[in-house]
Kinemage of the C-alpha trace (Angstrom):
@kinemage 1
@onewidth
@group {chain A} dominant
@subgroup {mainchain}
@vectorlist {calphas} color= white
{ca unk a 1} P -36.881 -3.497 103.886
{ca unk a 2} L -37.644 0.173 104.535
{ca unk a 3} L -36.303 2.844 102.191
{ca unk a 4} L -37.280 5.695 104.470
{ca unk a 5} L -34.757 8.523 104.757
{ca unk a 6} L -32.943 8.969 108.076
{ca unk a 7} L -33.993 12.637 108.066
{ca unk a 8} L -36.405 14.777 106.068
{ca unk a 9} L -36.278 18.540 106.554
{ca unk a 10} L -39.277 20.792 106.077
{ca unk a 11} L -38.525 24.324 107.176
{ca unk a 12} L -38.886 28.021 106.477
{ca unk a 13} L -36.697 30.078 108.760
{ca unk a 14} L -35.342 33.605 108.904
{ca unk a 15} L -32.303 33.944 111.115
{ca unk a 16} L -29.098 35.852 111.587
{ca unk a 17} L -25.569 34.416 111.594
{ca unk a 18} L -23.006 36.781 113.091
{ca unk a 19} L -25.022 39.819 112.011
{ca unk a 20} L -25.855 38.552 108.496
{ca unk a 21} L -29.482 37.745 107.547
{ca unk a 22} L -29.979 34.143 106.386
{ca unk a 23} L -33.055 32.366 105.027
{ca unk a 24} L -33.342 28.588 105.386
{ca unk a 25} L -35.868 26.541 103.409
{ca unk a 26} L -36.073 22.740 103.686
{ca unk a 27} L -37.368 20.489 100.912
{ca unk a 28} L -36.958 17.011 102.406
{ca unk a 29} L -33.434 15.942 101.470
{ca unk a 30} L -32.382 19.438 100.307
{ca unk a 31} L -31.938 22.473 102.542
{ca unk a 32} L -31.379 25.787 100.760
{ca unk a 33} L -29.586 28.421 102.805
{ca unk a 34} L -29.741 31.876 101.200
{ca unk a 35} L -27.197 34.256 102.703
{ca unk a 36} L -27.613 37.980 102.113
{ca unk a 37} L -23.985 38.419 101.069
{ca unk a 38} L -20.739 36.596 100.361
{ca unk a 39} L -19.554 37.724 103.802
{ca unk a 40} L -22.627 36.133 105.341
{ca unk a 41} L -22.004 32.882 103.462
{ca unk a 42} L -18.360 32.950 104.541
{ca unk a 43} L -19.358 33.488 108.178
{ca unk a 44} L -21.784 30.574 107.914
{ca unk a 45} L -19.371 28.207 106.160
{ca unk a 46} L -16.335 29.263 108.146
{ca unk a 47} L -17.763 27.799 111.308
{ca unk a 48} L -19.597 30.710 112.827
{ca unk a 49} L -19.742 30.399 116.580
{ca unk a 50} L -23.498 29.853 116.322
{ca unk a 51} L -23.232 27.102 113.665
{ca unk a 52} L -20.061 24.987 113.747
{ca unk a 53} L -20.005 23.634 110.163
{ca unk a 54} L -17.184 21.195 110.952
{ca unk a 55} L -19.577 19.410 113.302
{ca unk a 56} L -22.621 19.681 111.010
{ca unk a 57} L -20.994 18.360 107.803
{ca unk a 58} L -20.519 14.714 108.886
{ca unk a 59} L -24.038 14.657 110.373
{ca unk a 60} L -25.512 15.801 107.059
{ca unk a 61} L -23.743 13.007 105.203
{ca unk a 62} L -25.051 10.444 107.693
{ca unk a 63} L -28.601 11.838 107.455
{ca unk a 64} L -28.424 11.930 103.617
{ca unk a 65} L -29.335 15.643 103.546
{ca unk a 66} L -27.696 18.172 101.218
{ca unk a 67} L -27.324 21.848 102.130
{ca unk a 68} L -26.979 24.279 99.226
{ca unk a 69} L -25.599 27.667 100.306
{ca unk a 70} L -26.625 30.471 97.970
{ca unk a 71} L -25.947 34.182 97.675
{ca unk a 72} L -28.254 36.246 95.461
{ca unk a 73} L -29.590 32.986 94.003
{ca unk a 74} L -26.148 31.673 93.010
{ca unk a 75} L -25.016 28.386 94.564
{ca unk a 76} L -21.673 29.104 96.250
{ca unk a 77} L -21.205 25.910 98.298
{ca unk a 78} L -22.704 22.505 99.093
{ca unk a 79} L -22.493 20.293 102.156
{ca unk a 80} L -23.764 16.753 102.590
{ca unk a 81} L -23.527 13.315 101.017
{ca unk a 82} L -21.409 12.894 97.918
{ca unk a 83} L -19.737 16.248 98.531
{ca unk a 84} L -16.110 16.151 97.482
{ca unk a 85} L -14.365 19.126 99.019
{ca unk a 86} L -11.471 20.049 96.806
{ca unk a 87} L -8.452 22.294 96.877
{ca unk a 88} L -10.527 25.507 96.712
{ca unk a 89} L -12.649 24.440 99.684
{ca unk a 90} L -9.599 23.679 101.780
{ca unk a 91} L -7.856 26.896 100.654
{ca unk a 92} L -10.748 29.072 101.828
{ca unk a 93} L -11.085 27.144 105.085
{ca unk a 94} L -14.282 25.141 104.525
{ca unk a 95} L -13.031 21.562 104.117
{ca unk a 96} L -16.478 19.990 104.663
{ca unk a 97} L -18.078 21.805 101.711
{ca unk a 98} L -17.656 22.041 97.971
{ca unk a 99} L -17.094 25.683 97.059
{ca unk a 100} L -18.175 26.816 93.586
{ca unk a 101} L -15.913 29.522 92.161
{ca unk a 102} L -18.459 30.109 89.402
{ca unk a 103} L -21.198 30.637 91.988
{ca unk a 104} L -19.015 33.013 93.984
{ca unk a 105} L -18.213 34.992 90.818
{ca unk a 106} L -21.899 35.128 89.809
{ca unk a 107} L -22.938 36.341 93.273
{ca unk a 108} L -20.231 39.017 93.089
{ca unk a 109} L -21.384 40.143 89.634
{ca unk a 110} L -24.989 40.332 90.825
{ca unk a 111} L -23.857 42.458 93.775
{ca unk a 112} L -21.926 44.791 91.439
{ca unk a 113} L -24.807 45.166 89.003
{ca unk a 114} L -27.210 45.916 91.858
{ca unk a 115} L -24.892 48.631 93.217
{ca unk a 116} L -24.588 50.279 89.822
{ca unk a 117} L -28.278 49.997 88.999
């Protein structure tokens, strides 16, 4: 019996989602998406016209790949297998992802400290 993964992602990409720079790095079963700002992450997770997250989420679960969306190094959301989207995720309009309020707050604090410094 084969235990091979349905999908393994190896990638290093620089792209733009609705005007926001995004870096994508794949590590097999984990894809890290680093957005340049909370607005960029929101555009990405909200179903940007160039990346319809509602269609991608179920495919990630089937492929056993997790996507970690980060802003300034803080994990703000996750998509993929074993993701349990809760009330916060549904309230902000990303029902296929788990949104981390702590990660959002940390990214905001890092933005504030960078502006003041």
